[in-house]
C-alpha positions as CSV (number, residue, x, y, z in Angstrom):
1,M,56.7,105.5,61.8
2,T,56.4,109.2,63.1
3,A,56.1,110.4,66.7
4,T,52.3,111.3,66.1
5,A,51.3,107.8,64.3
6,P,48.6,106.2,66.9
7,P,50.4,103.2,68.4
8,D,49.4,99.8,67.1
9,A,47.5,97.9,69.8
10,D,49.1,94.5,70.0
11,R,52.4,96.3,70.1
12,L,51.4,98.1,73.2
13,Q,49.7,95.5,74.9
14,A,53.2,93.7,74.4
15,F,54.9,96.5,75.5
16,V,52.5,97.2,78.4
17,D,53.3,93.0,79.4
18,R,56.8,93.6,79.6
19,F,56.5,96.9,81.5
20,A,54.6,94.8,84.2
21,A,56.6,91.9,84.5
22,D,59.7,94.6,84.7
23,Q,57.7,96.2,87.7
24,A,57.1,93.0,89.3
25,A,60.7,91.6,89.1
26,T,62.0,94.7,90.2
27,M,60.0,94.6,93.6
28,H,60.2,91.3,94.0
29,A,64.2,92.0,94.2
30,A,63.6,93.9,97.0
31,T,62.5,90.4,98.9
32,I,65.7,88.7,97.7
33,V,67.4,91.5,99.5
34,V,64.7,91.0,102.7
35,G,65.2,87.2,102.7
36,D,68.9,87.0,102.7
37,R,69.4,89.9,105.3
38,L,66.9,88.3,108.0
39,G,68.3,84.5,106.9
40,L,65.0,83.5,105.7
41,Y,66.0,81.6,102.5
42,R,68.7,80.0,105.0
43,A,66.4,78.8,107.5
44,L,64.1,77.6,104.5
45,G,66.2,75.3,103.0
46,E,67.6,73.6,106.4
47,L,63.9,73.1,107.7
48,G,62.8,71.9,104.9
49,P,59.2,71.5,104.2
50,C,57.4,73.5,106.8
51,I,54.5,76.3,107.4
52,P,54.9,79.9,108.2
53,S,54.8,79.8,111.9
54,Q,57.6,77.3,111.8
55,L,59.7,79.6,109.6
56,A,58.8,82.6,112.1
57,A,59.8,80.7,115.0
58,V,63.2,79.7,113.5
59,S,64.3,82.6,111.5
60,G,62.2,85.2,115.2
61,C,60.6,87.1,112.7
62,H,57.1,88.3,112.6
63,P,54.7,85.5,111.4
64,R,52.3,87.6,109.4
65,L,55.2,89.5,107.4
66,V,56.7,85.6,107.1
67,Q,53.4,84.6,105.7
68,E,53.5,87.4,102.8
69,W,57.1,86.9,102.2
70,L,56.6,83.5,101.3
71,G,53.7,84.0,98.9
72,A,56.2,86.8,97.2
73,Q,58.2,83.8,96.9
74,V,55.8,81.5,95.5
75,A,54.6,84.0,93.2
76,S,58.0,84.3,91.6
77,A,59.1,80.8,91.7
78,Y,61.3,81.3,94.2
79,C,60.4,78.7,96.5
80,E,57.6,75.7,96.2
81,Y,54.1,75.7,98.0
82,D,51.6,72.8,98.8
83,S,47.7,74.0,99.3
84,A,46.8,70.9,101.1
85,S,49.4,70.7,103.3
86,G,50.5,74.6,103.4
87,H,53.5,73.7,103.6
88,Y,56.4,75.7,101.7
89,W,60.0,74.6,100.8
90,L,63.1,75.2,98.5
91,T,64.1,72.7,95.8
92,P,67.7,71.9,95.5
93,E,68.2,74.5,92.9
94,Q,66.4,77.5,94.6
95,R,68.5,76.3,97.7
96,A,71.7,76.2,96.5
97,C,71.2,79.5,93.7
98,L,69.2,81.6,97.6
99,A,70.1,79.4,100.7
100,D,73.7,78.6,100.5
101,P,76.1,81.5,100.0
102,A,79.1,78.9,99.5
103,N,77.8,77.6,96.6
104,P,79.6,78.4,93.4
105,I,75.9,79.5,91.9
106,H,74.8,81.5,94.7
107,L,73.1,84.6,93.1
108,V,72.1,86.6,95.8
109,G,74.9,88.9,95.6
110,G,73.4,90.6,92.7
111,A,70.2,91.5,93.9
112,I,71.9,93.1,97.0
113,A,73.9,94.9,94.4
114,A,71.2,95.7,91.9
115,S,69.2,97.8,95.4
116,S,72.1,100.2,95.6
117,T,71.0,101.5,92.2
118,H,67.8,102.6,93.7
119,H,69.4,103.7,96.4
120,D,71.8,106.2,94.3
121,V,69.3,107.5,91.6
122,D,69.7,111.3,93.1
123,L,73.5,110.7,92.7
124,V,73.2,109.6,89.2
125,V,70.8,112.0,88.2
126,R,73.1,115.0,89.4
127,A,75.9,113.3,87.6
128,F,74.0,113.2,84.7
129,A,72.9,116.9,85.0
130,G,77.0,117.4,86.1
131,D,80.1,116.3,84.9
132,G,79.8,112.7,84.8
133,G,81.4,111.4,87.4
134,I,80.6,109.2,90.5
135,G,83.7,107.6,92.7
136,W,83.0,104.0,93.9
137,D,83.3,105.2,97.4
138,E,80.4,107.6,96.8
139,H,78.0,104.4,96.3
140,H,75.3,103.0,98.4
141,S,77.2,100.5,100.5
142,D,74.7,98.3,98.9
143,L,77.1,97.6,95.6
144,H,80.2,97.2,97.4
145,V,78.5,94.2,99.7
146,G,76.5,93.1,96.4
147,T,79.4,92.7,94.4
148,Q,81.4,91.3,97.0
149,R,79.2,88.6,97.4
150,F,78.0,87.9,93.9
151,F,81.1,87.9,92.2
152,A,82.9,85.1,95.3
153,P,80.8,82.4,94.1
154,V,82.3,83.0,90.4
155,Y,85.6,83.0,91.8
156,R,85.0,79.8,93.9
157,G,83.8,77.8,90.7
158,N,85.9,79.0,88.1
159,L,89.1,80.7,89.1
160,V,91.2,78.1,90.0
161,Q,89.5,74.8,88.6
162,R,89.3,77.1,85.0
163,W,91.1,80.3,84.9
164,I,94.0,79.9,85.9
165,P,94.8,76.1,84.5
166,A,93.9,78.2,81.0
167,L,97.1,80.0,81.0
168,D,99.7,78.4,79.6
169,G,102.2,77.7,82.6
170,V,100.6,80.2,85.1
171,H,99.4,76.9,87.1
172,D,103.1,75.3,87.6
173,R,104.4,79.0,88.3
174,L,102.6,79.5,91.2
175,T,102.8,76.2,92.3
176,A,106.3,76.2,92.7
177,G,105.5,79.9,94.0
178,G,105.1,82.7,92.0
179,K,104.1,86.1,92.7
180,V,100.7,87.8,92.7
181,A,99.0,91.0,92.3
182,D,95.0,91.8,91.7
183,V,94.2,94.9,90.9
184,G,90.8,96.4,92.0
185,C,90.8,93.9,94.3
186,G,87.9,94.9,96.3
187,H,87.4,92.6,99.7
188,G,90.1,90.1,98.3
189,A,87.8,87.0,97.8
190,A,89.6,86.2,94.4
191,L,93.3,86.6,96.0
192,I,92.6,84.7,99.1
193,L,91.1,81.8,96.8
194,L,94.2,81.8,94.8
195,A,96.2,81.8,98.3
196,E,94.3,78.8,99.6
197,A,95.0,77.2,96.6
198,Y,98.7,78.3,96.3
199,P,100.3,78.1,99.2
200,A,103.7,78.2,98.0
201,S,102.8,81.5,96.1
202,T,102.7,85.1,97.5
203,F,100.1,88.1,96.3
204,A,99.1,91.6,97.1
205,G,96.1,93.2,96.4
206,F,95.5,96.5,95.7
207,D,92.7,98.7,95.3
208,Y,92.0,103.0,95.9
209,H,88.7,102.3,97.9
210,P,90.1,102.1,101.7
211,A,87.0,100.4,103.2
212,S,87.6,97.5,101.0
213,I,91.3,96.9,101.6
214,D,90.1,96.8,105.9
215,A,87.6,94.1,104.8
216,A,90.0,92.3,102.5
217,R,92.2,92.4,105.2
218,K,90.0,91.4,107.5
219,A,88.7,88.4,105.5
220,A,92.5,87.4,104.9
221,A,92.9,87.2,108.7
222,E,89.9,84.9,108.8
223,A,91.3,82.9,105.9
224,G,94.5,82.4,107.4
225,V,96.6,83.6,104.9
226,S,97.9,87.3,105.9
227,D,101.1,85.8,106.2
228,R,101.2,85.4,102.4
229,V,98.6,88.3,101.6
230,T,98.8,91.8,102.1
231,F,96.5,94.6,100.9
232,E,96.7,97.8,100.2
233,V,95.2,101.3,99.3
234,A,96.8,101.9,95.8
235,G,95.3,102.8,92.1
236,A,95.7,100.9,89.1
237,D,98.6,103.2,87.6
238,D,100.3,103.6,91.0
239,F,100.6,100.0,93.1
240,A,103.8,99.1,94.1
241,G,106.2,95.8,93.2
242,D,107.4,94.5,90.2
243,G,108.4,91.0,89.0
244,Y,105.2,89.7,89.0
245,D,104.3,86.2,87.5
246,L,100.6,87.4,87.3
247,I,98.8,90.2,88.0
248,C,94.8,89.9,87.9
249,V,91.8,92.5,87.0
250,F,88.6,90.9,87.7
251,N,85.8,92.9,86.4
252,A,87.5,96.1,86.7
253,L,89.7,97.7,83.8
254,H,86.5,99.4,82.3
255,E,85.8,101.3,85.3
256,W,89.4,103.1,84.7
257,G,89.5,106.3,83.5
258,D,92.8,105.8,81.7
259,P,92.4,101.9,81.6
260,V,95.4,101.8,78.6
261,R,97.9,104.0,81.4
262,G,96.4,101.4,84.0
263,A,97.4,98.7,81.9
264,R,100.5,100.0,80.8
265,H,101.7,100.2,84.7
266,I,100.6,96.2,84.9
267,R,103.1,95.4,81.8
268,E,105.9,97.2,83.6
269,A,105.1,95.7,86.8
270,L,105.1,92.1,85.3
271,A,107.9,89.8,85.2
272,S,109.3,89.4,81.6
273,D,107.4,86.1,80.9
274,G,104.3,87.1,83.3
275,T,100.7,87.6,82.5
276,W,98.1,89.9,83.0
277,M,94.6,88.0,83.4
278,F,91.3,90.0,83.1
279,T,87.9,89.3,83.4
280,E,85.2,91.7,81.3
281,P,81.4,90.9,80.5
282,R,80.8,89.3,77.5
283,T,79.4,91.6,75.2
284,D,77.1,90.8,71.9
285,D,77.9,91.5,68.5
286,E,75.3,94.3,68.0
287,L,72.9,96.1,70.0
288,I,70.3,94.2,70.6
289,E,67.6,93.1,73.0
290,S,69.2,90.5,75.7
291,V,68.9,90.0,79.4
292,R,73.0,90.8,79.9
293,A,73.3,93.4,77.7
294,R,70.0,94.6,79.7
295,T,72.1,94.1,82.9
296,F,75.2,95.4,82.3
297,Y,73.9,98.4,80.3
298,S,72.5,99.3,83.1
299,V,75.0,98.6,85.6
300,S,77.2,100.5,83.4
301,T,75.3,103.9,83.7
302,F,74.7,103.3,87.2
303,V,78.3,102.3,88.1
304,C,81.0,101.4,85.3
305,T,80.7,104.9,83.5
306,P,80.4,107.3,86.5
307,S,83.5,105.8,88.1
308,A,85.7,106.1,84.6
309,L,84.0,110.0,84.4
310,S,84.7,110.4,88.0
311,Q,89.0,110.2,87.1
312,E,91.8,111.5,85.0
313,G,91.6,110.1,81.4
314,K,88.0,109.6,80.9
315,L,87.9,107.0,78.2
316,A,85.0,105.6,79.6
317,L,85.4,102.4,78.2
318,G,81.7,101.1,79.7
319,A,80.7,97.8,81.0
320,Q,79.8,96.4,77.6
321,A,83.0,97.5,75.7
322,G,83.7,94.5,74.0
323,E,86.8,92.7,73.1
324,A,88.0,94.4,70.1
325,A,88.1,97.9,72.1
326,L,89.9,95.5,75.3
327,A,92.3,94.7,72.9
328,R,93.5,97.9,71.2
329,V,94.1,98.9,74.8
330,A,96.3,95.9,75.4
331,E,98.1,97.1,71.9
332,A,97.8,100.7,73.0
333,A,99.8,99.7,76.9
334,G,102.4,97.7,74.7
335,Y,101.6,94.3,75.3
336,T,103.0,91.6,72.2
337,R,100.2,89.0,72.9
338,F,96.4,88.9,73.6
339,W,93.7,86.4,73.4
340,R,90.6,84.9,75.1
341,A,92.2,82.6,77.3
342,T,87.8,81.1,78.2
343,E,85.1,82.6,79.2
344,T,81.6,82.0,81.4
345,P,78.2,82.7,80.4
346,A,78.7,86.2,81.7
347,F,82.1,86.8,81.5
348,M,85.2,87.0,79.4
349,V,88.5,85.7,80.5
350,L,91.4,87.4,78.7
351,A,95.2,87.6,78.9
352,A,98.0,89.6,77.4
353,R,101.9,89.3,77.5
354,P,104.2,91.5,77.2
């Protein structure tokens, strides 16, 4: 089709419908952030069927705005409504995803992280027109908070139960007392879970973002594991220590400017029979239309690729690098074994050994 050809009427309407659905979802996402921040989902989950004034009273919010917010939730199938009684409520499934942060399938963190992209539009536009780089610390705080809250439930539901057991011998070593590091640890959610599960082991978290390290130290103190978990400001190629039985990198490798150098430093810091475990987004075999690809290519445009471009090396793998490209990184860094240990619907759990 040439650029001057008139649009096909049916295809045009299909695209308009697609855009309208995306616009609705984007605008609704902001109501998710509001509902979470004000405790509306939590209160609705605890109250059960209620009218807007009851939810407003419990949450301390303006009743008219609560009514409108509830309308937005019903329209997006984020809560239920009975017109005869005027009651609104959450189903068990909606409650798990929206109202219970401790639930492994809690999803609200994703909306908070997505909110940061709209805050950061000017920042990203400048990167497109400049050198392409944006440091993690330059982003809106919603990215930092949303990332922690999105991934923490994933770790709670998978890390100890599925991911560690998928690594041959690692569970037994940590049970007996091993040495573990998390590089790019963020707020420390994964490392704290490991510390709680393996009280005989010691743990060290590293991240170049000082505010994340402060948050991680606070979280470790609140969890009562500070005696076995330390957090320090350091990058992938200069973190301290050696003889680690396990080094973890959770969804961070693709954000490093020189992933080969970072992977090499990890190999040098491992025990001779240690394991490097890292998670990365799953990819499709081809560039196709999919919800997963839409999510990860968008976040990679705003966050992951600019992060790599802001550092030395500038390989910029991107969030959809794929397993083959990641295997090449491990091979270039000197690992002799590389494999996919397990996976979730959204993420690959990869492993390598010296």
